[in-house]
DRENTORTOR-831241 format. One record per residue (C-alpha): x, y, z. Coordinates in Angstrom, 1 decimal. Example, Ala and Ser with C-alpha at 12.3 -4.5 7.8 and 13.67 -1.06 7.14 Angstrom:
REM DRENTORTOR-831241
> xx;yy;zz
> 12.3;-4.5;7.8 .
> 13.7;-1.1;7.1 .
END
This chain:
REM DRENTORTOR-831241
> xx;yy;zz
> -15.8;2.4;-2.8 .
> -19.3;3.6;-5.1 .
> -22.1;5.0;-3.3 .
> -24.9;2.7;-3.4 .
> -28.1;3.8;-5.8 .
> -31.5;2.2;-5.6 .
> -32.2;2.6;-9.0 .
> -30.9;3.0;-12.8 .
> -31.4;6.8;-13.1 .
> -29.4;7.8;-9.7 .
> -26.8;5.2;-10.4 .
> -25.8;7.0;-13.8 .
> -26.4;10.4;-12.7 .
> -24.0;9.6;-9.4 .
> -21.4;7.8;-12.3 .
> -21.5;11.0;-14.9 .
> -21.0;13.1;-12.4 .
> -17.9;11.2;-11.2 .
> -14.1;11.8;-12.5 .
> -12.8;9.7;-15.0 .
> -16.2;9.1;-16.1 .
> -16.8;8.3;-20.0 .
> -19.6;7.5;-22.4 .
> -17.4;6.1;-25.1 .
> -13.9;4.7;-26.1 .
> -14.0;2.5;-23.3 .
> -11.3;0.3;-23.7 .
> -9.0;2.8;-24.6 .
> -9.8;5.0;-22.0 .
> -9.5;2.0;-19.5 .
> -5.9;1.5;-20.8 .
> -5.4;4.8;-20.7 .
> -5.8;4.6;-17.0 .
> -3.9;1.9;-16.7 .
> -0.9;3.0;-17.9 .
> -1.3;6.2;-15.8 .
> -1.5;4.0;-12.9 .
> 2.3;2.2;-14.1 .
> 3.7;5.3;-14.7 .
> 2.5;6.2;-10.9 .
> 4.3;3.2;-9.8 .
> 7.4;3.5;-11.5 .
> 7.5;7.0;-10.2 .
> 7.1;5.5;-6.7 .
> 10.1;2.9;-7.5 .
> 12.3;6.3;-8.3 .
> 11.4;7.8;-5.1 .
> 12.1;5.2;-2.9 .
> 15.7;4.1;-4.6 .
> 16.2;8.0;-3.9 .
> 14.7;8.4;-0.2 .
> 14.5;5.0;1.4 .
> 17.8;5.9;3.2 .
> 16.5;8.9;5.0 .
> 13.8;6.4;7.1 .
> 15.8;4.9;10.3 .
> 11.8;3.5;11.9 .
> 9.8;0.9;9.7 .
> 8.4;-0.8;12.5 .
> 4.4;1.0;11.7 .
> 5.0;0.0;8.0 .
> 1.9;-2.4;7.5 .
> 2.1;-4.0;3.8 .
> 1.6;-7.6;2.3 .
> 4.3;-7.3;-0.1 .
> 3.2;-10.2;-3.7 .
> 7.0;-11.2;-5.1 .
> 7.8;-13.7;-7.3 .
> 7.4;-16.4;-4.6 .
> 3.9;-16.5;-5.4 .
> 3.5;-16.5;-1.2 .
> 2.4;-12.7;-0.5 .
> 4.0;-12.1;3.3 .
> 2.6;-9.5;5.6 .
> 4.3;-6.9;7.7 .
> 2.3;-5.5;10.2 .
> 2.8;-4.8;13.7 .
> 0.7;-5.3;16.8 .
> -0.1;-2.9;18.8 .
> -2.6;-3.6;21.9 .
> -5.4;-0.7;21.9 .
> -5.9;1.4;25.1 .
> -9.5;2.9;26.2 .
> -11.8;-0.1;25.5 .
> -14.7;-0.3;27.9 .
> -15.3;-3.8;30.1 .
> -18.5;-3.9;27.6 .
> -16.4;-4.0;24.2 .
> -13.7;-5.8;26.1 .
> -14.7;-9.3;24.3 .
> -14.3;-7.8;20.9 .
> -11.1;-6.1;21.9 .
> -9.7;-9.8;23.1 .
> -10.9;-11.3;19.6 .
> -9.4;-8.6;17.6 .
> -6.4;-9.0;19.6 .
> -6.0;-12.8;19.3 .
> -6.2;-12.2;15.8 .
> -4.1;-9.3;15.1 .
> -1.5;-11.0;17.8 .
> -0.6;-14.0;15.0 .
> -0.2;-11.6;12.6 .
> 2.5;-9.8;14.2 .
> 5.5;-9.7;12.0 .
> 7.0;-5.9;12.1 .
> 9.4;-4.3;9.7 .
> 12.7;-3.8;11.6 .
> 15.2;-3.3;8.8 .
> 13.9;-2.3;4.9 .
> 17.5;-2.6;2.7 .
> 19.1;-3.6;-0.6 .
> 16.7;-1.6;-2.9 .
> 17.3;-2.7;-6.1 .
> 15.3;-0.7;-9.2 .
> 16.4;-2.3;-12.7 .
> 16.2;0.3;-15.0 .
> 16.3;-2.0;-17.9 .
> 12.6;-3.5;-17.6 .
> 11.7;-1.8;-13.8 .
> 12.0;-4.5;-11.8 .
> 11.9;-3.5;-8.3 .
> 13.5;-6.1;-5.5 .
> 14.3;-5.0;-2.0 .
> 15.2;-7.1;1.7 .
> 12.8;-6.9;4.4 .
> 14.2;-7.9;7.7 .
> 16.5;-10.2;5.8 .
> 13.9;-11.7;3.7 .
> 14.3;-10.8;-0.4 .
> 11.5;-10.0;-2.0 .
> 12.2;-9.8;-5.9 .
> 10.3;-8.2;-8.3 .
> 7.6;-7.0;-5.8 .
> 4.3;-5.6;-7.1 .
> 2.9;-2.0;-7.7 .
> 0.7;-1.9;-5.1 .
> 3.7;-2.5;-2.5 .
> 5.5;0.0;-4.5 .
> 3.0;2.6;-3.7 .
> 2.5;1.7;0.2 .
> 5.9;1.9;0.7 .
> 7.0;4.9;-1.1 .
> 3.8;6.7;0.9 .
> 5.6;5.3;4.1 .
> 8.6;7.0;3.5 .
> 6.7;10.4;2.0 .
> 4.5;10.4;5.3 .
> 8.1;10.0;7.5 .
> 9.8;12.5;5.7 .
> 6.9;15.1;5.7 .
> 7.1;14.5;9.8 .
> 11.0;14.9;10.0 .
> 10.4;18.4;8.1 .
> 8.0;19.3;10.1 .
> 10.4;19.1;13.0 .
END
């Protein structure tokens, strides 16, 4: 998210002071950034392959998997929140109704496949095959695994 500015001068100043700001070679810099993002995703795939088996609890993984089917699948674990005031109960009920419909927790993640010839990455969640998943899904799964493993190390 980018903070709001109310005039071109303050907008320009804020952009120039931001990491990643450039003043020329826009296409080259943009493409280089895309390449770096791709390499981060490829690194995350390797991380998943090497570490997914160490995670035993997947229920808190929240991800929308986009794969070759063309129809995204959302994995979400609804948990009713406590502590709402009586005044806010109507909001809680509205949110709970919407979120209960999304309830589809990850119970099992397995059959991780990374094709080293082209980087295609596939896996199975709750018995559903997801072939050639998108980079954002890969990053979210790798982040989940990393978080779980950090918690295990602290114990």
